[in-house]
C-alpha positions, -999 to +999 in steps of 0.1 A: -283-250+369-270-233+337-256-261+315-230-239+297-234-261+266-231-296+283-253-316+305-230-320+335-226-329+372-210-302+395-198-303+430-187-267+442-154-267+461-140-238+482-135-204+464-100-202+453-094-240+452-086-259+420-112-270+395-111-305+381-129-315+349-134-353+345-142-365+310-157-400+303-148-423+275-171-434+246-204-448+261-197-433+295-216-403+310-212-377+336-212-402+364-182-423+351-154-404+369-174-378+391-170-398+423-134-407+416-126-370+409-142-361+442-120-386+461-089-375+443-093-338+452-118-334+481-113-295+483-117-289+445-147-281+424-155-312+405-171-309+370-182-339+348-198-330+315-216-355+292-204-357+256-229-341+233-223-365+203-241-399+201-225-428+183-252-454+179-264-443+213-230-440+230-221-405+242-188-390+229-173-355+227-167-354+189-176-375+159-154-400+141-158-418+108-141-449+119-119-465+148-091-440+151-104-418+122-115-384+134-140-359+120-116-331+121-143-304+115-163-318+144-131-322+165-124-283+160-160-275+170-159-296+201-125-283+211-138-247+210-169-257+229-150-274+255-125-246+258-153-220+264-170-245+289-138-249+309-129-211+309-165-201+320-167-225+348-131-218+360-139-181+361-172-187+380-156-206+406-125-184+409-103-215+404-068-213+415-058-240+389-075-258+360-070-297+361-084-321+336-087-359+338-100-377+307-102-415+296-102-425+260-125-402+241-125-379+272-086-379+270-086-370+233-108-339+236-087-329+266-054-335+247-068-314+219-079-284+242-043-285+254-028-287+218-050-259+206-055-236+236-030-248+263-055-237+290-052-266+313-025-263+340-024-300+349-038-329+328-042-366+332-047-383+298-058-420+302-053-440+270-052-411+246-051-413+209-042-384+187-038-398+152-023-367+136+008-346+141-002-317+164+009-280+158+036-264+181+020-244+210+045-224+232+016-221+258+023-257+267+056-249+285+055-257+321+021-276+320+021-307+339+008-339+320+005-374+331-002-400+303-013-436+313-017-464+288-017-501+281+012-516+260-012-539+243-041-514+239-059-523+206-077-490+204-048-466+214-017-481+199+014-477+221+035-459+194+008-432+189+006-428+228+044-425+230+044-399+201+018-378+220+040-378+251+070-369+231+050-341+214+042-325+248+078-329+259+090-311+228+066-282+238+085-281+271+056-295+292+065-316+323+054-351+312+051-383+331+041-417+314+027-447+332+025-480+312+008-512+322+011-544+303-026-546+293-050-531+269-077-504+270-086-512+306-079-490+336-056-508+360-047-502+396-012-489+389-027-463+367-050-452+396-020-450+419-001-429+394-030-405+390-032-401+427+004-394+430+004-370+402-026-350+415-019-351+452+017-345+448 
């Protein structure tokens, strides 16, 4: 199998069905959300890449210099690489719709692909952290975005999550936000919100 730049798992769906990219958090891999993606959208093509950056042995999609401090040059590199990966596989599988689901670091690269390129039709951002003011992007109008987060998340502070959701709203995206009272953990009400969002 051609890797298109990332080691990844892929399950081909029916031609003309959606393609779902599932992106792991720091220290995860291509197995973290692959089965979950297949359960969510049984007809879709499921693609799960492994981050190409190692942080003390933990896979990530781009480098950082500290907690919540991004290597902006590497984020730009990773965003372009992920954009090309998504476009290539969506074209190969004749996808009717491009959908992305990411958790933590996976949510952050997915969010930045949206911010820079706007190529994702529907996105689930679980516990995202964008610690800078994104640029305006008219291509985001009409995109459907679900943000899920913990009110006491020590890694992705709630005000920054809220600011990201408000940014997407100002770009005229259709945004839903699902909060739970905990931290950086994924909870059942989040899972239920994701199921409603993607199946609805």
